[in-house]
C-alpha positions in Angstrom: 92.5 91.2 116.0 96.3 91.6 116.2 96.7 87.9 115.3 94.5 88.3 112.2 96.4 91.4 111.0 99.7 89.5 111.5 98.4 86.5 109.6 97.2 88.6 106.7 100.5 90.6 106.6 102.5 87.4 106.6 100.6 86.0 103.6 100.9 89.3 101.7 104.7 89.3 102.6 105.1 85.7 101.3 103.3 86.4 98.0 105.1 89.7 97.3 108.5 88.1 98.2 107.8 85.2 95.9 106.7 87.5 93.1 109.9 89.7 93.5 112.1 86.5 93.6 110.6 85.3 90.3 110.7 88.8 88.8 114.4 88.9 89.6 114.9 85.6 87.9 112.8 86.4 84.9 115.4 88.6 83.0 117.8 85.7 82.8 116.5 84.6 79.4 116.5 88.1 77.8 120.0 88.6 79.1 121.1 85.3 77.5 119.3 86.3 74.3 121.0 89.7 74.3 124.4 88.0 74.9 123.9 85.8 71.8 122.4 88.6 69.6 125.1 91.0 70.5 125.3 93.8 67.9 128.0 95.9 69.4 127.4 99.5 70.5 123.9 100.6 69.7 122.8 97.0 68.7 119.8 95.0 69.6 121.5 93.0 72.3 122.7 96.2 74.0 119.2 97.7 73.7 117.7 94.7 75.5 120.2 94.6 78.3 119.9 98.4 78.8 116.2 98.3 78.9 116.3 95.5 81.5 118.8 97.5 83.6 117.2 100.9 83.4 113.4 100.1 83.2 112.8 96.6 84.6 115.2 96.3 87.6 114.1 99.5 89.4 110.6 98.1 89.6 111.8 94.7 90.9 114.0 96.3 93.5 111.1 98.5 94.6 108.8 95.4 94.9 111.4 93.6 97.0 111.7 96.6 99.3 108.0 96.8 99.7 107.9 93.0 100.5 110.6 93.5 103.2 108.7 96.4 104.7 105.5 94.3 104.9 107.5 91.6 106.6 109.0 94.0 109.1 105.5 95.4 109.8 104.1 91.9 110.4 106.9 91.2 112.8 106.2 94.4 114.7 102.4 93.7 114.8 103.1 90.2 116.0 105.6 91.4 118.6 108.3 89.0 117.2 111.9 89.6 117.9 113.9 88.2 115.0 117.6 88.3 115.1 117.8 89.7 118.6 119.8 88.2 121.4 116.6 87.2 123.1 115.3 85.3 120.1 118.5 83.1 120.2 118.2 82.5 123.9 121.0 84.9 124.8 119.8 87.5 127.3 123.2 89.1 127.9 123.1 88.0 131.5 125.9 85.9 132.8 124.9 82.6 134.3 126.1 82.2 137.9 127.6 78.8 138.7 
């Protein structure tokens, strides 16, 4: 049962992380368009860039945070020890020669 839950959580983690990655890459085109449009203070280009910054990016950051939380939960359920000294084979014990 634990293995099934871990597998499902890992798949959900992968999908949400991929979506958040592409969602972070998606505003590249509107930013480039806003750069070319320009328009100075209060112009169309500024409006596009401001909308992306204030409305779009908070959702992308929240999605990425949720993806990371799902990944941490899947590691906890699977009893994985990522980035610990034990996972790298360093137990903190000195070898006697």
